C-alpha positions in Angstrom: 0.0 0.0 0.0 2.9 2.3 0.9 4.5 1.5 -2.4 1.3 2.4 -4.3 1.0 5.7 -2.5 4.7 6.5 -3.1 4.2 5.9 -6.8 1.4 8.5 -7.0 2.0 11.8 -8.4 2.2 14.9 -6.2 -1.1 16.3 -7.7 -2.9 13.0 -6.9 -1.6 13.0 -3.4 -2.9 16.6 -2.9 -6.4 15.7 -4.2 -6.6 12.7 -1.8 -5.5 14.9 1.2 -8.2 17.5 0.3 -10.9 14.7 0.1 -10.0 13.4 3.5 -10.1 17.0 5.0 -13.5 17.5 3.3 -14.9 14.3 4.8 -13.7 15.3 8.3 -15.1 18.8 8.0 -18.5 17.6 6.8 -18.7 15.1 9.6 -17.9 17.7 12.2 -20.4 20.2 10.8 -23.1 17.5 10.8 -22.5 16.8 14.5 -22.4 20.5 15.3 -25.7 21.1 13.4 -27.4 18.2 15.2 -26.2 19.4 18.5 -27.3 22.9 17.8 -30.8 21.7 16.8 -31.1 19.8 20.1 -30.1 22.9 22.0 -32.7 24.9 20.1 -35.3 22.3 21.0 -34.4 22.6 24.7 -34.5 26.4 24.4 -37.9 26.4 22.7 -39.8 23.5 24.3 -43.5 22.7 23.4 -46.3 24.0 25.6 -46.6 20.5 27.2 -42.9 20.7 28.1 -43.4 24.2 29.4 -46.3 23.1 31.6 -44.3 20.1 32.9 -41.1 22.2 33.5 -42.6 25.6 34.8 -46.1 25.1 36.2 -46.1 22.7 39.1 -49.2 21.1 40.5 -50.5 22.5 43.8 -49.7 20.1 46.7 -49.1 20.1 50.4 -45.3 20.6 49.9 -45.5 23.8 47.9 -48.8 25.3 49.2 -50.2 25.6 52.8 -53.9 26.1 53.5 -55.6 27.5 56.5 -59.3 26.6 56.8 -61.5 28.2 59.5 -63.7 26.2 61.8 -67.5 26.3 61.4 -68.3 25.0 65.0 -69.5 28.4 66.1 -71.4 29.8 63.1 -71.9 26.8 60.9 -72.5 29.4 58.1 -69.3 29.8 56.1 -65.7 28.7 55.8 -62.7 31.0 55.1 -59.8 29.4 53.1 -56.5 31.1 53.1 -53.7 29.8 50.9 -50.0 30.5 51.2 -47.8 29.7 48.2 -44.2 28.7 48.7 -43.3 29.1 45.0 -42.1 32.4 43.5 -43.3 33.3 40.0 -46.5 31.2 40.1 -50.0 32.7 40.5 -52.6 30.6 42.4 -56.0 30.1 40.8 -59.1 28.4 42.2 -62.6 27.1 41.1 -65.5 26.4 43.4 -67.8 23.5 42.6 -70.8 23.3 45.0 -71.7 19.9 46.6 -75.5 20.0 46.2 -78.0 17.8 48.0 -81.6 18.6 47.4 -83.8 18.7 50.5 -87.2 17.1 51.0 -86.6 14.6 48.2 -87.1 10.8 48.5 -83.6 10.0 47.2 -81.4 13.1 47.9 -78.3 11.1 47.0 -79.4 11.2 43.4 -79.3 15.0 43.4 -75.6 15.3 44.3 -73.6 17.2 41.7 -71.4 14.8 39.6 -67.7 15.4 39.8 -66.9 17.7 36.9 -63.2 18.5 37.5 -62.3 17.2 34.1 -65.0 19.4 32.5 -63.7 22.6 34.0 -61.6 24.7 31.6 -58.6 26.6 32.8 -60.3 29.9 31.8 -63.0 29.3 34.4 -60.4 29.5 37.2 -60.3 32.7 39.3 -57.2 34.4 40.6 -56.7 33.9 44.3 -56.2 37.1 46.3 -56.5 37.3 50.1 -59.0 34.6 51.0 -61.9 32.6 49.8 -65.2 32.5 51.7 -67.4 29.4 51.2 -71.1 29.6 52.1 -72.1 26.1 51.0 -70.4 22.7 51.0 -68.2 22.6 48.0 -65.1 21.2 46.3 -62.4 23.9 45.7 -59.9 23.2 43.0 -56.5 24.9 42.9 -54.0 25.3 40.1 -50.9 27.4 39.5 -50.5 29.6 36.5 -47.4 31.0 34.6 -47.7 33.1 31.5 -51.1 31.7 30.6 -50.2 28.1 31.3 -51.9 26.2 34.2 -51.0 23.1 36.2 -51.9 19.9 34.6 -53.8 18.6 37.6 -55.8 20.4 40.2 -55.4 20.1 44.0 -58.8 19.6 45.7 -60.1 20.8 49.1 -63.5 19.4 50.0 -65.5 21.5 52.5 -68.4 19.4 53.9 -68.9 20.6 57.4 -71.1 23.6 56.6 -74.6 23.3 57.8 -76.9 23.6 54.8 -79.5 26.2 55.4 -83.1 26.0 54.3 -84.8 29.4 54.8 -87.7 29.3 57.2 -89.2 32.8 56.8 -90.5 34.5 53.7 -90.5 38.3 53.4 -93.8 40.0 53.8 -93.2 41.9 50.6 -90.6 42.1 47.8 -89.6 45.7 48.1 -87.2 48.2 49.8 -88.1 51.4 51.5 -86.6 54.8 50.6 -85.2 54.9 54.1 -83.4 51.5 53.6 -82.1 52.6 50.3 -80.7 55.8 51.7 -79.1 54.0 54.6 -77.5 51.3 52.6 -76.4 53.3 49.6 -72.6 53.5 49.0 -71.3 57.0 48.4 -67.9 56.0 47.0 -66.8 53.1 45.0 -63.9 51.0 46.3 -61.8 48.2 44.8 -61.5 45.9 47.8 -63.6 43.1 46.3 -62.6 40.9 43.4 -65.7 41.8 41.4 -68.1 44.7 40.8 -71.7 43.9 39.6 -73.9 46.1 37.4 -77.6 45.3 37.2 -79.1 46.9 34.1 -82.8 46.7 35.0 -83.7 48.4 31.6 -82.4 45.5 29.5 -82.4 42.8 32.2 -78.7 42.0 32.1 -76.2 41.5 34.9 -72.6 42.2 34.0 -69.7 41.3 36.3 -66.5 43.3 36.2 -63.0 42.7 37.6 -60.1 45.1 38.2 -57.7 46.4 35.6 -54.0 47.1 36.2 -54.9 50.3 37.9 -57.4 48.7 40.3 -60.5 50.0 38.5 -63.4 47.8 37.6 -63.3 48.1 33.8 -62.8 44.5 32.7 -66.1 42.7 32.0 -65.8 39.0 32.8 -69.3 37.6 32.8 -72.8 38.5 31.5 -76.0 37.0 32.8 -79.6 37.3 31.6 -82.0 38.2 34.4 -85.5 39.3 35.3 -85.9 42.5 37.4 -89.2 44.0 38.5 -91.2 47.0 39.7 -89.5 47.2 43.1 -85.9 46.8 41.8 -83.9 49.8 42.9 -83.8 52.6 40.3 -80.2 53.6 40.7 -77.5 53.6 43.4 -74.7 51.3 44.6 -75.1 48.8 47.4 -73.0 46.1 49.0 -73.9 42.4 49.2 -74.5 41.1 52.7 -72.9 38.0 54.1 -76.0 36.0 54.9 -77.2 33.8 52.1 -79.3 30.6 51.8 -79.4 27.5 49.7 -83.2 27.5 49.5 -85.0 30.7 50.5 -88.8 31.2 50.9 -89.9 34.1 48.8 -92.9 36.4 48.9 -95.9 34.7 47.3 -95.4 31.2 48.7 -92.6 30.1 46.4 -88.9 29.4 46.9 -85.6 30.4 45.3 -82.2 28.7 45.1 -78.9 30.4 46.0 -80.3 33.6 47.4 -77.9 36.5 48.1 -79.3 39.6 49.8 -78.5 43.1 48.4 -80.7 45.7 50.1 -84.0 45.4 51.9 -85.9 42.4 50.5 -84.1 42.6 47.1 -82.1 39.5 46.4 -80.2 37.6 43.7 -81.8 34.2 43.4 -82.9 31.6 40.9 -86.3 31.5 39.1 -88.8 30.5 41.8 -89.9 26.9 42.6 -93.2 25.7 44.0 -91.7 23.4 46.6 -89.0 24.1 49.1 -85.9 22.1 48.3 -87.3 20.4 45.3 -85.4 21.2 42.0 -88.1 19.5 39.9 -90.8 22.0 40.9 -89.5 25.0 38.8 -92.1 27.6 37.7 -91.2 27.0 34.1 -93.4 29.7 32.7 -91.4 32.2 34.8 -88.1 30.7 33.5 -89.3 31.5 29.9 -89.5 35.2 30.9 -85.8 35.5 31.7 -84.6 38.6 29.9 -87.8 40.5 30.6 -89.1 42.4 33.6 -91.0 39.7 35.4 -90.2 39.7 39.1 -91.7 41.9 41.9 -88.3 43.3 42.6 -85.6 40.6 43.1 -83.1 39.8 40.4 -83.9 36.3 39.0 -81.1 34.3 37.4 -80.5 30.9 36.0 -79.3 28.4 38.6 -75.8 28.3 37.3 -75.5 32.1 37.4 -77.1 32.3 40.9 -74.5 29.7 42.0 -71.7 31.8 40.5 -72.7 34.9 42.5 -73.4 32.8 45.6 -69.9 31.3 45.4 -67.7 34.1 44.1 -69.1 37.4 45.2 -68.7 37.7 49.0 -70.0 40.2 51.5 -69.0 43.7 50.5 -69.1 43.2 46.7 -70.7 46.3 45.3 -73.8 46.1 43.1 -74.8 49.1 40.9 -78.4 49.5 39.6 -78.9 51.4 36.3 -80.9 51.5 33.2 -78.5 53.4 31.1 -75.3 51.3 31.2 -74.1 49.5 28.1 -73.8 45.7 28.2 -70.2 45.2 26.9 -70.6 41.4 26.7 -74.1 41.7 25.1 -77.2 40.0 26.4 -77.2 36.2 26.8 -80.3 34.2 26.2 -81.9 31.4 28.2 -83.7 28.4 26.9 -87.4 28.5 26.4 -88.5 25.3 28.2 -92.3 25.3 28.5 -92.7 23.2 25.4 -90.7 20.3 26.8 -93.2 18.7 29.2 -90.8 16.0 30.4 -88.0 18.4 31.4 -89.5 21.7 32.1 -89.8 21.1 35.9 -86.0 21.7 36.1 -83.8 24.6 35.3 -81.6 23.4 32.4 -78.5 24.8 34.1 -79.1 23.2 37.5 -76.1 20.9 38.1 -78.1 18.2 40.0 -77.2 14.8 38.6 -80.7 13.7 37.7 -81.6 16.8 35.8 -83.4 15.5 32.6 -82.0 18.3 30.5 -78.6 16.5 30.6 -80.0 14.2 27.9 -81.3 17.0 25.7 -78.8 18.5 23.3 -77.7 21.9 24.4 -78.5 24.9 22.3 -75.7 27.2 21.4 -76.0 30.3 23.6 -77.0 33.4 21.7 -75.4 36.8 22.6 -76.4 40.0 20.9 -73.6 41.4 18.9 -74.1 45.0 20.0 -74.7 46.3 23.6 -78.4 46.3 24.5 -79.8 49.6 25.5 -82.9 50.6 27.4 -85.9 49.7 25.3 -87.7 52.6 23.6 -90.2 51.0 21.2 -93.9 51.4 22.1 -96.5 48.8 21.1 -99.5 49.9 19.3 -102.5 50.7 21.6 -104.6 48.2 19.7 -102.2 45.4 20.0 -103.6 42.3 21.8 -101.4 40.1 23.9 -100.3 36.8 22.4 -101.3 34.0 24.8 -100.2 30.5 25.0 -102.6 27.5 25.2 -102.3 27.5 29.0 -103.3 31.2 29.2 -99.8 32.4 30.1 -98.7 35.4 28.0 -96.1 34.7 25.5 -93.3 37.1 26.3 -91.0 38.9 23.9 -87.7 37.0 23.3 -85.8 40.2 23.5 -86.9 40.8 27.1 -88.0 44.4 26.4 -90.6 45.6 29.0 -93.9 47.0 27.8 -93.3 50.7 28.0 -94.6 54.0 26.8 -92.3 57.0 26.0 -93.9 59.2 28.7 -94.1 56.6 31.4 -97.9 56.7 31.4 -99.9 53.5 31.8 -100.1 51.4 28.6 -103.6 50.1 28.3 -105.5 48.1 25.7 -108.8 49.5 24.2 -110.7 47.8 27.1 -108.5 49.3 29.7 -107.0 45.9 30.8 -103.4 46.3 31.7 -100.7 44.1 30.0 -99.3 42.0 32.9 -97.0 39.1 33.3 -98.4 35.7 34.4 -97.2 36.4 37.9 -99.3 39.6 38.0 -96.2 41.7 38.3 -97.1 45.0 36.4 -95.0 45.8 33.4 -92.8 48.8 34.0 -91.4 51.7 32.1 -87.7 52.5 32.2 -88.4 55.0 34.9 -90.1 52.4 37.0 -93.6 53.7 37.0 -96.0 50.8 37.3 -98.4 49.9 34.5 -101.7 49.2 36.3 -105.4 49.7 36.2 -107.4 50.9 39.3 -110.0 48.2 38.6 -107.6 45.3 38.2 -108.2 42.3 40.5 -105.3 39.8 41.0 -105.8 36.4 39.4 -105.3 33.4 41.7 -104.8 29.7 41.2 -107.3 27.4 42.9 -105.0 24.4 42.8 -101.4 25.6 42.4 -100.9 23.0 39.7 -98.1 24.2 37.4 -100.0 23.2 34.3 -103.0 25.4 35.2 -101.5 27.9 37.6 -102.5 31.5 37.3 -100.1 33.3 39.6 -100.9 35.8 42.4 -100.3 39.4 41.5 -97.5 39.7 44.1 -96.0 36.3 43.6 -92.2 36.5 43.3 
């Protein structure tokens, strides 16, 4: 071999040396490129890798919890969390543990575990403490740059005495003296949320704080039903007392009631039986989005639960008819036509809710903010009634008003009223009534034939 190489010309030897050098350089560059690619992959990991590397799961090692005792009050529990990790923000979600009262099989009405159905965007940033008013599961996750822990840490609160209200208010109203005494003169930013009730368009909008601590960021919109006694302006603070089932004026009951001022509450659409989620006044549910209550703010069960769980004592509530609805006006299902399911609120999380087997309709939200209604029906227009005799309300939820606030009467002088007998109101709150009107009552209280009392909540 040596002899053959010795016999080669100088030019040939030079070419061979260059080829060897080229091969060595190519191999080195390939290794360097591969190594550089691997380093880039480490520098720019996937979201899954980021979550695994940077967002730890909440556990007893990295987070301590202080839970108050309910032996004295049995009304609420305070949870305080202390994170031992820098750079991670703690978030939580409250899922109520619901057991219906006065039912033959209350175990069937427990809420099914929905931890895997909760999206990260539904979690709420933890601040100073969490107050729980009803037995619940509280899920905790850490968040870093929009990424959350893969798994949630769960605290189960089950030692709160579930309260069933025993007394119903003698009216659904609030006096001028009570309003003046409870009215807030200055807004503050102590609470996580700020609630605006637009009684003109029957929309509740919840705001949270911006970077400057002002409540300018809308986070949730709810369709509601206000009424003639709903406060016409002013800011008030939620009280701490709240009940799972609350007797209401008119012999009916509401779920998840939260008092605001006087006898004005947030609560669900009324039920005929205390503690029975299958006794919903379905004809009243179909009126969500219209002025239908005597004064309280009616909500779907899921929205009532949200306020009940997330808006503690001191949360400010503003009443207005002129505010815009930045998130639009949500809609609620019309349920009267489904005889098998209509006894339940479609949003109620009880496990045996028959609406679970009915395909959900896509929520409809108006594209533009809903303003105070201004259209006036023709004086000759006759109300459209359903086969059961309950008026068919407008899907837009606009109350029956006149531009001047004077009573809107038909040619015969009969006022246009809701099935509960609550008079329709103008944006200024003046009632639409007739001096000769007599309230309609139900002889049996059967939901299929019920004609509600005029003052029925």
